[in-house]
Rosetta silent file (secondary structure, phi, psi, omega in degrees, C-alpha in Angstrom):
SEQUENCE: MNLWSKKEVVALFLVFVLNSGYLISHHKNAIEKRYGFCIMTPEIKWMDCHIEPIMVRCIKEGWAFDKAGFRDKDILVAPSFNSVNALIKSLKQPQGTVLLFGVIPYEDFRPECESDKRGTPVIRRVIAP
SCORE:     score description
SCORE:     0.000 S_00000001
   1 L     0.000  121.624 -176.533  -18.681 -180.237  -41.761 S_00000001
   2 L  -100.589  120.271 -178.231  -21.610 -177.804  -41.497 S_00000001
   3 L   -80.058  -27.413 -176.009  -25.012 -179.178  -42.592 S_00000001
   4 L  -120.682  137.848  173.340  -26.854 -175.847  -42.454 S_00000001
   5 L   -82.055  164.835  178.499  -25.817 -172.449  -43.765 S_00000001
   6 H   -60.682  -39.537  179.259  -26.423 -169.354  -41.643 S_00000001
   7 H   -61.982  -41.853  179.691  -29.201 -168.258  -44.020 S_00000001
   8 H   -66.519  -39.368  178.508  -30.958 -171.602  -43.669 S_00000001
   9 H   -65.435  -45.294  178.659  -30.736 -171.496  -39.869 S_00000001
  10 H   -62.525  -44.357  179.711  -32.093 -167.927  -39.775 S_00000001
  11 H   -62.465  -43.484  178.838  -34.899 -168.820  -42.191 S_00000001
  12 H   -63.050  -42.177  178.747  -35.838 -171.894  -40.167 S_00000001
  13 H   -61.607  -45.961 -179.620  -35.799 -169.864  -36.953 S_00000001
  14 H   -63.362  -40.858  177.457  -38.049 -167.174  -38.472 S_00000001
  15 H   -61.659  -44.305  178.992  -40.506 -169.775  -39.758 S_00000001
  16 H   -61.533  -48.651 -178.542  -40.650 -171.362  -36.319 S_00000001
  17 H   -64.120  -46.537 -178.521  -41.156 -168.042  -34.498 S_00000001
  18 H   -65.782  -40.701  177.627  -43.748 -166.720  -36.947 S_00000001
  19 H   -66.705  -35.917  177.462  -45.693 -169.984  -36.927 S_00000001
  20 H   -60.708  -45.486  177.919  -45.659 -170.054  -33.107 S_00000001
  21 H   -62.522  -39.843  177.802  -47.240 -166.597  -33.041 S_00000001
  22 H   -63.521  -44.906 -178.913  -49.782 -167.655  -35.607 S_00000001
  23 H   -63.334  -42.679  178.011  -50.717 -170.781  -33.652 S_00000001
  24 H   -62.145  -46.194 -179.876  -51.132 -168.838  -30.400 S_00000001
  25 H   -63.606  -41.555  179.087  -53.251 -166.224  -32.166 S_00000001
  26 H   -60.908  -45.683  179.611  -55.284 -168.928  -33.922 S_00000001
  27 H   -65.716  -39.260  178.295  -56.040 -170.733  -30.636 S_00000001
  28 H   -60.484  -47.725 -179.226  -56.888 -167.431  -28.931 S_00000001
  29 H   -64.093  -39.587  179.363  -59.349 -166.515  -31.683 S_00000001
  30 H   -64.029  -41.947  179.135  -60.956 -169.969  -31.643 S_00000001
  31 H   -67.507  -43.404  179.028  -61.477 -169.803  -27.859 S_00000001
  32 H   -60.261  -41.282  178.634  -62.842 -166.257  -28.041 S_00000001
  33 H   -67.201  -38.956 -178.767  -65.342 -167.338  -30.718 S_00000001
  34 H   -63.695  -42.710 -175.191  -66.338 -170.440  -28.726 S_00000001
  35 H   -93.834  -16.139  177.384  -67.081 -168.490  -25.511 S_00000001
  36 L    81.543   51.387  177.504  -68.314 -165.238  -27.092 S_00000001
  37 L  -159.270  175.695  169.169  -65.843 -162.601  -25.913 S_00000001
  38 E  -138.318  163.614 -175.133  -62.492 -161.032  -26.750 S_00000001
  39 E  -115.376  143.686  170.459  -59.478 -160.132  -24.627 S_00000001
  40 E  -128.547  152.304  171.740  -57.504 -156.921  -24.309 S_00000001
  41 L  -127.710   74.395 -176.829  -54.392 -156.240  -22.294 S_00000001
  42 L   -70.735  147.149  174.864  -54.421 -152.439  -22.049 S_00000001
  43 L   -86.949  119.857 -179.128  -51.462 -150.664  -20.528 S_00000001
  44 E  -111.496  122.164  176.544  -52.732 -148.711  -17.549 S_00000001
  45 E   -91.785  123.619 -178.923  -50.476 -146.110  -16.021 S_00000001
  46 E  -130.066  106.115 -175.834  -51.113 -145.774  -12.338 S_00000001
  47 L    54.988 -118.192 -175.823  -48.778 -143.337  -10.599 S_00000001
  48 L   -96.025    5.087 -177.197  -45.255 -144.677  -11.213 S_00000001
  49 E  -119.912  158.752  176.576  -46.168 -148.154  -12.427 S_00000001
  50 E  -116.827  130.246 -177.274  -47.519 -149.679  -15.611 S_00000001
  51 E  -124.871  137.435  176.640  -49.991 -152.532  -15.345 S_00000001
  52 L  -121.426   82.202 -178.765  -51.327 -154.693  -18.189 S_00000001
  53 L   -74.690  161.411  173.671  -54.362 -156.526  -16.829 S_00000001
  54 E   -88.296  114.817 -174.161  -56.330 -159.093  -18.790 S_00000001
  55 E  -112.992  134.089  178.739  -59.572 -157.338  -19.665 S_00000001
  56 E   -88.748  128.190  179.768  -62.715 -159.000  -21.065 S_00000001
  57 E  -133.720  178.514  171.875  -64.311 -157.132  -23.966 S_00000001
  58 L    51.091   43.367 -176.670  -66.706 -157.738  -26.872 S_00000001
  59 L   -72.956  123.070 -178.600  -69.078 -159.912  -24.853 S_00000001
  60 L   -85.624  129.882 -178.720  -71.648 -161.477  -27.178 S_00000001
  61 L   -60.726  129.855  177.759  -75.196 -161.479  -25.855 S_00000001
  62 L    87.584   -6.417 -179.169  -76.446 -164.954  -24.961 S_00000001
  63 L   -91.128  177.729 -171.261  -73.031 -166.630  -25.147 S_00000001
  64 H   -54.210  -47.093 -177.038  -71.108 -168.291  -22.271 S_00000001
  65 H   -70.430  -34.061  176.411  -69.394 -165.181  -20.864 S_00000001
  66 H   -66.134  -45.799  179.583  -72.631 -163.161  -21.061 S_00000001
  67 H   -61.693  -28.924 -179.649  -74.556 -165.960  -19.296 S_00000001
  68 L   -80.485   -6.859  177.423  -71.887 -165.991  -16.566 S_00000001
  69 L    93.542   11.065  177.046  -72.516 -162.299  -15.866 S_00000001
  70 L   -63.858  144.031  176.473  -69.337 -160.851  -17.357 S_00000001
  71 L  -120.011  154.948  179.624  -69.505 -157.148  -18.107 S_00000001
  72 L   -54.129  132.050  178.054  -67.506 -155.118  -20.574 S_00000001
  73 L    78.185   11.215  172.996  -64.042 -154.261  -19.194 S_00000001
  74 L   -56.672  139.207  178.779  -64.107 -156.825  -16.348 S_00000001
  75 E   -99.531  123.582  178.745  -60.536 -157.436  -15.183 S_00000001
  76 E   -80.213  131.732  175.636  -59.602 -161.110  -14.782 S_00000001
  77 E  -133.269  128.799  177.330  -57.675 -161.985  -11.637 S_00000001
  78 L  -168.135  139.377  177.613  -56.562 -165.467  -10.721 S_00000001
  79 L   -72.170  -16.749 -176.677  -53.400 -167.010   -9.407 S_00000001
  80 L   -77.466  -18.795  174.952  -53.772 -169.884  -11.885 S_00000001
  81 L  -140.970  141.962  179.917  -53.004 -167.731  -14.907 S_00000001
  82 L  -130.064   16.376  178.528  -50.860 -164.668  -15.358 S_00000001
  83 L  -152.103  164.069  177.437  -50.948 -164.378  -19.140 S_00000001
  84 H   -62.247  -40.509 -179.962  -53.379 -164.531  -22.030 S_00000001
  85 H   -61.306  -40.615  178.807  -51.875 -167.856  -23.110 S_00000001
  86 H   -67.146  -37.185  177.062  -52.495 -169.374  -19.666 S_00000001
  87 H   -63.039  -48.113 -179.850  -56.087 -168.081  -19.755 S_00000001
  88 H   -58.572  -42.654  178.013  -56.674 -169.573  -23.199 S_00000001
  89 H   -61.528  -39.691 -179.211  -55.266 -172.893  -21.993 S_00000001
  90 H   -68.486  -22.913 -179.949  -57.606 -172.853  -18.983 S_00000001
  91 H   -86.970   -7.467  179.569  -60.612 -172.374  -21.297 S_00000001
  92 L   -82.501   72.441 -176.911  -59.823 -175.455  -23.394 S_00000001
  93 L  -121.884  156.749  177.654  -62.210 -177.665  -21.462 S_00000001
  94 L   -63.330  154.269  178.078  -64.867 -180.155  -22.551 S_00000001
  95 L   -54.726  135.369  178.390  -68.408 -178.923  -23.066 S_00000001
  96 L    93.009  -10.681  178.516  -70.313 -178.591  -19.781 S_00000001
  97 L   -67.217  134.395  178.508  -67.217 -178.054  -17.608 S_00000001
  98 E   -91.233  126.462 -179.454  -67.808 -175.397  -14.953 S_00000001
  99 E  -118.234  134.706  178.649  -65.040 -172.792  -14.778 S_00000001
 100 E  -109.865  132.667  179.116  -64.739 -170.211  -12.011 S_00000001
 101 E  -128.292  135.579  171.287  -63.055 -166.871  -12.629 S_00000001
 102 E   -87.478  129.342  178.203  -62.284 -164.071  -10.249 S_00000001
 103 E  -132.683  153.028  172.081  -62.954 -160.699  -11.818 S_00000001
 104 E  -116.902  120.479  175.650  -62.827 -157.131  -10.684 S_00000001
 105 L   -56.361  140.798 -174.127  -65.375 -154.834  -12.328 S_00000001
 106 H   -53.142  -40.666 -177.853  -63.515 -152.074  -14.150 S_00000001
 107 H   -67.979  -17.555  178.220  -65.057 -149.321  -12.041 S_00000001
 108 H   -99.672   -1.485 -175.422  -63.727 -151.036   -8.884 S_00000001
 109 L   -72.576  117.630  179.402  -60.224 -151.680  -10.275 S_00000001
 110 L  -126.109   84.659 -176.552  -57.624 -149.953   -8.069 S_00000001
 111 L   -66.689  140.606  172.849  -54.171 -151.042   -9.214 S_00000001
 112 E  -124.635  136.637 -172.540  -51.325 -150.879   -6.758 S_00000001
 113 L   -58.236  -43.646 -172.560  -47.754 -151.205   -8.004 S_00000001
 114 L  -116.027   34.014 -176.958  -46.529 -153.751   -5.497 S_00000001
 115 E  -150.460  151.268  173.918  -49.692 -155.529   -4.509 S_00000001
 116 L   -92.207    1.115  179.137  -52.306 -157.851   -5.916 S_00000001
 117 L   -81.609   85.411 -174.342  -54.965 -156.023   -3.884 S_00000001
 118 L  -111.702   10.637 -177.507  -56.497 -154.215   -6.833 S_00000001
 119 L   144.475  174.737 -179.389  -60.133 -154.372   -5.838 S_00000001
 120 L   -91.590  115.600 -178.788  -62.654 -156.844   -4.492 S_00000001
 121 L   -70.052  148.127  174.779  -62.980 -159.862   -6.801 S_00000001
 122 E  -116.991  142.379  179.876  -66.355 -161.233   -7.837 S_00000001
 123 E   -91.600  129.309  174.801  -66.672 -164.874   -8.931 S_00000001
 124 E  -112.165  131.231 -176.087  -68.062 -165.521  -12.402 S_00000001
 125 E  -105.703  109.863 -177.816  -69.195 -169.095  -13.171 S_00000001
 126 E  -105.557  134.427  173.540  -68.719 -170.031  -16.843 S_00000001
 127 E  -103.868  121.148 -176.746  -70.045 -173.258  -18.343 S_00000001
 128 L   -60.824  127.048  179.076  -67.868 -174.380  -21.255 S_00000001
 129 L   -75.763    0.000    0.000  -69.927 -174.413  -24.462 S_00000001
């Protein structure tokens, strides 16, 4: 005895997948608004490899990322997160929490296909708003 038809299973699956994407996007936007920045993951072709770093953009003057010294196109580097979702999760901290981020200024970014040595990281100290 089958409780669900194929159409119902497919519809339920699509609702779940689409809502998951919405929730991730919603949380990302809320965090970006809270800290005063936006994220890009541009595809950078460097010789034979493609790299998609997490890049900080749209820094709002006077907000947390601006106060921490972030500059447009800073590349985030940290072993604690390797995706935008992990970054967003790391930013969900109570007000006043000090967060440290390793960044490589865009002009110093030298991607290597098989290495994490992509430039000299600078530490940015963000205080959660």
